[in-house]
N, CA, C and O atoms as a GROMACS GRO file, in nm:
protein
  324
    1UNK      N    1   8.729  -2.004   3.125
    1UNK     CA    2   8.682  -2.073   3.004
    1UNK      C    3   8.712  -1.980   2.886
    1UNK      O    4   8.684  -1.860   2.890
    2UNK      N    5   8.769  -2.039   2.781
    2UNK     CA    6   8.793  -1.961   2.658
    2UNK      C    7   8.676  -1.983   2.564
    2UNK      O    8   8.599  -2.078   2.578
    3UNK      N    9   8.663  -1.890   2.466
    3UNK     CA   10   8.554  -1.896   2.372
    3UNK      C   11   8.567  -2.019   2.285
    3UNK      O   12   8.470  -2.056   2.218
    4UNK      N   13   8.681  -2.086   2.282
    4UNK     CA   14   8.699  -2.206   2.201
    4UNK      C   15   8.656  -2.332   2.276
    4UNK      O   16   8.671  -2.442   2.223
    5UNK      N   17   8.603  -2.318   2.395
    5UNK     CA   18   8.564  -2.432   2.476
    5UNK      C   19   8.414  -2.429   2.506
    5UNK      O   20   8.353  -2.323   2.516
    6UNK      N   21   8.357  -2.549   2.521
    6UNK     CA   22   8.221  -2.564   2.573
    6UNK      C   23   8.230  -2.608   2.718
    6UNK      O   24   8.324  -2.676   2.757
    7UNK      N   25   8.136  -2.570   2.796
    7UNK     CA   26   8.128  -2.600   2.939
    7UNK      C   27   8.134  -2.752   2.961
    7UNK      O   28   8.084  -2.830   2.879
    8UNK      N   29   8.194  -2.791   3.071
    8UNK     CA   30   8.200  -2.931   3.109
    8UNK      C   31   8.266  -3.023   3.007
    8UNK      O   32   8.224  -3.137   2.990
    9UNK      N   33   8.370  -2.974   2.938
    9UNK     CA   34   8.439  -3.055   2.840
    9UNK      C   35   8.340  -3.107   2.735
    9UNK      O   36   8.357  -3.219   2.686
   10UNK      N   37   8.242  -3.032   2.701
   10UNK     CA   38   8.140  -3.073   2.604
   10UNK      C   39   8.181  -3.036   2.462
   10UNK      O   40   8.096  -2.999   2.381
   11UNK      N   41   8.309  -3.045   2.429
   11UNK     CA   42   8.359  -3.001   2.297
   11UNK      C   43   8.319  -3.092   2.182
   11UNK      O   44   8.330  -3.053   2.066
   12UNK      N   45   8.273  -3.211   2.211
   12UNK     CA   46   8.227  -3.302   2.106
   12UNK      C   47   8.336  -3.344   2.011
   12UNK      O   48   8.455  -3.327   2.038
   13UNK      N   49   8.293  -3.398   1.896
   13UNK     CA   50   8.388  -3.456   1.801
   13UNK      C   51   8.401  -3.380   1.672
   13UNK      O   52   8.493  -3.408   1.595
   14UNK      N   53   8.315  -3.288   1.646
   14UNK     CA   54   8.308  -3.212   1.517
   14UNK      C   55   8.290  -3.309   1.402
   14UNK      O   56   8.351  -3.294   1.296
   15UNK      N   57   8.207  -3.406   1.424
   15UNK     CA   58   8.180  -3.515   1.326
   15UNK      C   59   8.128  -3.462   1.197
   15UNK      O   60   8.153  -3.523   1.093
   16UNK      N   61   8.056  -3.347   1.196
   16UNK     CA   62   7.994  -3.291   1.077
   16UNK      C   63   8.072  -3.171   1.021
   16UNK      O   64   8.028  -3.111   0.923
   17UNK      N   65   8.188  -3.134   1.082
   17UNK     CA   66   8.266  -3.027   1.030
   17UNK      C   67   8.211  -2.889   1.057
   17UNK      O   68   8.247  -2.795   0.986
   18UNK      N   69   8.127  -2.872   1.154
   18UNK     CA   70   8.067  -2.743   1.183
   18UNK      C   71   8.157  -2.654   1.270
   18UNK      O   72   8.152  -2.531   1.258
   19UNK      N   73   8.237  -2.714   1.354
   19UNK     CA   74   8.329  -2.641   1.440
   19UNK      C   75   8.259  -2.527   1.516
   19UNK      O   76   8.308  -2.414   1.518
   20UNK      N   77   8.147  -2.554   1.579
   20UNK     CA   78   8.065  -2.454   1.646
   20UNK      C   79   8.129  -2.409   1.777
   20UNK      O   80   8.177  -2.492   1.855
   21UNK      N   81   8.129  -2.277   1.800
   21UNK     CA   82   8.170  -2.224   1.926
   21UNK      C   83   8.050  -2.186   2.009
   21UNK      O   84   7.944  -2.154   1.955
   22UNK      N   85   8.064  -2.189   2.138
   22UNK     CA   86   7.955  -2.161   2.231
   22UNK      C   87   7.945  -2.011   2.259
   22UNK      O   88   7.981  -1.965   2.367
   23UNK      N   89   7.896  -1.937   2.163
   23UNK     CA   90   7.896  -1.792   2.171
   23UNK      C   91   7.792  -1.732   2.264
   23UNK      O   92   7.796  -1.612   2.288
   24UNK      N   93   7.699  -1.811   2.317
   24UNK     CA   94   7.596  -1.760   2.404
   24UNK      C   95   7.501  -1.668   2.323
   24UNK      O   96   7.475  -1.693   2.205
   25UNK      N   97   7.450  -1.565   2.387
   25UNK     CA   98   7.350  -1.474   2.324
   25UNK      C   99   7.344  -1.341   2.397
   25UNK      O  100   7.393  -1.326   2.508
   26UNK      N  101   7.284  -1.247   2.330
   26UNK     CA  102   7.251  -1.120   2.396
   26UNK      C  103   7.104  -1.099   2.378
   26UNK      O  104   7.057  -1.084   2.266
   27UNK      N  105   7.029  -1.098   2.488
   27UNK     CA  106   6.886  -1.084   2.489
   27UNK      C  107   6.840  -1.013   2.612
   27UNK      O  108   6.899  -1.030   2.719
   28UNK      N  109   6.737  -0.935   2.600
   28UNK     CA  110   6.682  -0.868   2.718
   28UNK      C  111   6.779  -0.773   2.784
   28UNK      O  112   6.772  -0.753   2.905
   29UNK      N  113   6.870  -0.713   2.707
   29UNK     CA  114   6.963  -0.618   2.758
   29UNK      C  115   7.084  -0.672   2.828
   29UNK      O  116   7.157  -0.596   2.892
   30UNK      N  117   7.110  -0.804   2.817
   30UNK     CA  118   7.230  -0.863   2.879
   30UNK      C  119   7.286  -0.974   2.792
   30UNK      O  120   7.215  -1.034   2.711
   31UNK      N  121   7.414  -0.999   2.811
   31UNK     CA  122   7.485  -1.102   2.740
   31UNK      C  123   7.511  -1.219   2.827
   31UNK      O  124   7.555  -1.198   2.940
   32UNK      N  125   7.488  -1.341   2.787
   32UNK     CA  126   7.509  -1.452   2.875
   32UNK      C  127   7.522  -1.589   2.805
   32UNK      O  128   7.508  -1.603   2.684
   33UNK      N  129   7.550  -1.689   2.891
   33UNK     CA  130   7.555  -1.827   2.853
   33UNK      C  131   7.664  -1.866   2.759
   33UNK      O  132   7.651  -1.966   2.690
   34UNK      N  133   7.774  -1.788   2.753
   34UNK     CA  134   7.889  -1.828   2.673
   34UNK      C  135   7.945  -1.956   2.736
   34UNK      O  136   7.967  -1.961   2.856
   35UNK      N  137   7.967  -2.057   2.656
   35UNK     CA  138   8.018  -2.184   2.703
   35UNK      C  139   7.907  -2.284   2.724
   35UNK      O  140   7.931  -2.405   2.726
   36UNK      N  141   7.787  -2.236   2.740
   36UNK     CA  142   7.672  -2.328   2.766
   36UNK      C  143   7.593  -2.359   2.641
   36UNK      O  144   7.547  -2.472   2.624
   37UNK      N  145   7.575  -2.260   2.552
   37UNK     CA  146   7.506  -2.287   2.425
   37UNK      C  147   7.547  -2.188   2.319
   37UNK      O  148   7.606  -2.083   2.346
   38UNK      N  149   7.515  -2.224   2.197
   38UNK     CA  150   7.538  -2.136   2.084
   38UNK      C  151   7.408  -2.127   2.003
   38UNK      O  152   7.336  -2.226   1.986
   39UNK      N  153   7.382  -2.007   1.954
   39UNK     CA  154   7.262  -1.983   1.874
   39UNK      C  155   7.302  -1.929   1.738
   39UNK      O  156   7.387  -1.840   1.731
   40UNK      N  157   7.246  -1.978   1.631
   40UNK     CA  158   7.281  -1.934   1.493
   40UNK      C  159   7.155  -1.902   1.420
   40UNK      O  160   7.068  -1.988   1.405
   41UNK      N  161   7.142  -1.779   1.374
   41UNK     CA  162   7.025  -1.737   1.294
   41UNK      C  163   7.020  -1.812   1.164
   41UNK      O  164   7.124  -1.849   1.108
   42UNK      N  165   6.902  -1.836   1.116
   42UNK     CA  166   6.881  -1.889   0.980
   42UNK      C  167   6.833  -1.775   0.894
   42UNK      O  168   6.821  -1.662   0.941
   43UNK      N  169   6.805  -1.803   0.768
   43UNK     CA  170   6.748  -1.700   0.679
   43UNK      C  171   6.596  -1.712   0.680
   43UNK      O  172   6.530  -1.638   0.606
   44UNK      N  173   6.539  -1.797   0.757
   44UNK     CA  174   6.393  -1.821   0.757
   44UNK      C  175   6.324  -1.738   0.863
   44UNK      O  176   6.360  -1.742   0.980
   45UNK      N  177   6.222  -1.663   0.819
   45UNK     CA  178   6.143  -1.584   0.912
   45UNK      C  179   6.016  -1.660   0.957
   45UNK      O  180   5.959  -1.740   0.882
   46UNK      N  181   5.974  -1.632   1.079
   46UNK     CA  182   5.848  -1.684   1.130
   46UNK      C  183   5.738  -1.582   1.093
   46UNK      O  184   5.632  -1.621   1.043
   47UNK      N  185   5.762  -1.456   1.117
   47UNK     CA  186   5.680  -1.344   1.077
   47UNK      C  187   5.763  -1.220   1.075
   47UNK      O  188   5.885  -1.230   1.074
   48UNK      N  189   5.703  -1.100   1.073
   48UNK     CA  190   5.781  -0.976   1.067
   48UNK      C  191   5.871  -0.955   1.186
   48UNK      O  192   5.975  -0.890   1.173
   49UNK      N  193   5.835  -1.008   1.304
   49UNK     CA  194   5.911  -0.986   1.424
   49UNK      C  195   5.996  -1.099   1.470
   49UNK      O  196   6.084  -1.080   1.555
   50UNK      N  197   5.975  -1.222   1.416
   50UNK     CA  198   6.044  -1.341   1.459
   50UNK      C  199   6.114  -1.411   1.342
   50UNK      O  200   6.068  -1.408   1.228
   51UNK      N  201   6.226  -1.473   1.375
   51UNK     CA  202   6.300  -1.555   1.274
   51UNK      C  203   6.345  -1.684   1.343
   51UNK      O  204   6.352  -1.693   1.466
   52UNK      N  205   6.376  -1.783   1.262
   52UNK     CA  206   6.421  -1.910   1.316
   52UNK      C  207   6.571  -1.915   1.340
   52UNK      O  208   6.648  -1.852   1.267
   53UNK      N  209   6.612  -1.989   1.439
   53UNK     CA  210   6.752  -2.014   1.464
   53UNK      C  211   6.776  -2.152   1.516
   53UNK      O  212   6.685  -2.218   1.567
   54UNK      N  213   6.900  -2.196   1.503
   54UNK     CA  214   6.944  -2.326   1.558
   54UNK      C  215   7.010  -2.298   1.693
   54UNK      O  216   7.080  -2.198   1.709
   55UNK      N  217   6.985  -2.387   1.792
   55UNK     CA  218   7.049  -2.376   1.921
   55UNK      C  219   7.115  -2.511   1.952
   55UNK      O  220   7.055  -2.617   1.934
   56UNK      N  221   7.238  -2.505   1.996
   56UNK     CA  222   7.310  -2.623   2.047
   56UNK      C  223   7.351  -2.596   2.188
   56UNK      O  224   7.400  -2.488   2.220
   57UNK      N  225   7.331  -2.698   2.276
   57UNK     CA  226   7.365  -2.687   2.420
   57UNK      C  227   7.480  -2.783   2.448
   57UNK      O  228   7.495  -2.887   2.383
   58UNK      N  229   7.560  -2.746   2.547
   58UNK     CA  230   7.678  -2.827   2.582
   58UNK      C  231   7.642  -2.967   2.628
   58UNK      O  232   7.723  -3.058   2.613
   59UNK      N  233   7.524  -2.987   2.682
   59UNK     CA  234   7.484  -3.112   2.740
   59UNK      C  235   7.382  -3.190   2.655
   59UNK      O  236   7.316  -3.280   2.706
   60UNK      N  237   7.370  -3.158   2.530
   60UNK     CA  238   7.277  -3.227   2.441
   60UNK      C  239   7.350  -3.274   2.317
   60UNK      O  240   7.447  -3.212   2.274
   61UNK      N  241   7.303  -3.382   2.259
   61UNK     CA  242   7.367  -3.435   2.138
   61UNK      C  243   7.305  -3.390   2.008
   61UNK      O  244   7.347  -3.436   1.901
   62UNK      N  245   7.206  -3.303   2.013
   62UNK     CA  246   7.139  -3.259   1.894
   62UNK      C  247   7.117  -3.107   1.897
   62UNK      O  248   7.142  -3.043   1.999
   63UNK      N  249   7.072  -3.053   1.789
   63UNK     CA  250   7.042  -2.911   1.775
   63UNK      C  251   6.888  -2.896   1.764
   63UNK      O  252   6.818  -2.986   1.717
   64UNK      N  253   6.841  -2.779   1.809
   64UNK     CA  254   6.700  -2.754   1.804
   64UNK      C  255   6.674  -2.630   1.714
   64UNK      O  256   6.754  -2.537   1.710
   65UNK      N  257   6.562  -2.632   1.642
   65UNK     CA  258   6.519  -2.530   1.545
   65UNK      C  259   6.400  -2.462   1.610
   65UNK      O  260   6.295  -2.525   1.625
   66UNK      N  261   6.413  -2.335   1.650
   66UNK     CA  262   6.305  -2.262   1.710
   66UNK      C  263   6.307  -2.116   1.661
   66UNK      O  264   6.402  -2.075   1.594
   67UNK      N  265   6.204  -2.039   1.694
   67UNK     CA  266   6.204  -1.900   1.654
   67UNK      C  267   6.219  -1.810   1.775
   67UNK      O  268   6.191  -1.848   1.889
   68UNK      N  269   6.266  -1.688   1.745
   68UNK     CA  270   6.289  -1.590   1.850
   68UNK      C  271   6.270  -1.452   1.789
   68UNK      O  272   6.273  -1.435   1.667
   69UNK      N  273   6.248  -1.353   1.878
   69UNK     CA  274   6.236  -1.214   1.835
   69UNK      C  275   6.369  -1.172   1.768
   69UNK      O  276   6.479  -1.205   1.813
   70UNK      N  277   6.351  -1.096   1.659
   70UNK     CA  278   6.470  -1.060   1.578
   70UNK      C  279   6.563  -0.964   1.652
   70UNK      O  280   6.678  -0.949   1.610
   71UNK      N  281   6.522  -0.901   1.754
   71UNK     CA  282   6.612  -0.809   1.826
   71UNK      C  283   6.718  -0.878   1.908
   71UNK      O  284   6.814  -0.814   1.951
   72UNK      N  285   6.703  -1.009   1.932
   72UNK     CA  286   6.807  -1.084   2.006
   72UNK      C  287   6.930  -1.093   1.917
   72UNK      O  288   6.919  -1.104   1.795
   73UNK      N  289   7.048  -1.087   1.979
   73UNK     CA  290   7.171  -1.095   1.905
   73UNK      C  291   7.228  -1.236   1.919
   73UNK      O  292   7.280  -1.276   2.023
   74UNK      N  293   7.215  -1.310   1.809
   74UNK     CA  294   7.268  -1.447   1.799
   74UNK      C  295   7.378  -1.450   1.696
   74UNK      O  296   7.394  -1.355   1.619
   75UNK      N  297   7.453  -1.554   1.695
   75UNK     CA  298   7.559  -1.569   1.593
   75UNK      C  299   7.506  -1.596   1.456
   75UNK      O  300   7.391  -1.637   1.439
   76UNK      N  301   7.589  -1.574   1.358
   76UNK     CA  302   7.556  -1.611   1.219
   76UNK      C  303   7.667  -1.698   1.169
   76UNK      O  304   7.777  -1.695   1.224
   77UNK      N  305   7.642  -1.775   1.066
   77UNK     CA  306   7.740  -1.860   1.004
   77UNK      C  307   7.745  -1.828   0.858
   77UNK      O  308   7.646  -1.842   0.787
   78UNK      N  309   7.861  -1.784   0.812
   78UNK     CA  310   7.878  -1.745   0.669
   78UNK      C  311   7.937  -1.866   0.596
   78UNK      O  312   8.033  -1.928   0.641
   79UNK      N  313   7.878  -1.895   0.484
   79UNK     CA  314   7.921  -2.004   0.400
   79UNK      C  315   7.962  -1.951   0.262
   79UNK      O  316   7.895  -1.863   0.208
   80UNK      N  317   8.067  -2.001   0.206
   80UNK     CA  318   8.114  -1.955   0.076
   80UNK      C  319   8.059  -2.052  -0.027
   80UNK      O  320   8.066  -2.173  -0.009
   81UNK      N  321   8.002  -1.995  -0.138
   81UNK     CA  322   7.953  -2.078  -0.248
   81UNK      C  323   8.068  -2.123  -0.332
   81UNK      O  324   8.048  -2.194  -0.430
   0.00000   0.00000   0.00000
């Protein structure tokens, strides 16, 4: 599987122009789930130790907004003004 692919041919349609890659995550001392989901940090904090991120899974049609400890390594998305 290449980083440009989602597991199970879950590449979707890119209907919203996000072109998300399934980068997985690094948490608890290990890297995993490339191809199965992508996590993107937001600029919103939950508290001093937690921040919010979006998660997309290969087998779901929507994204979820949840918080996680800031030490986890998730992807970021840079936007140009």
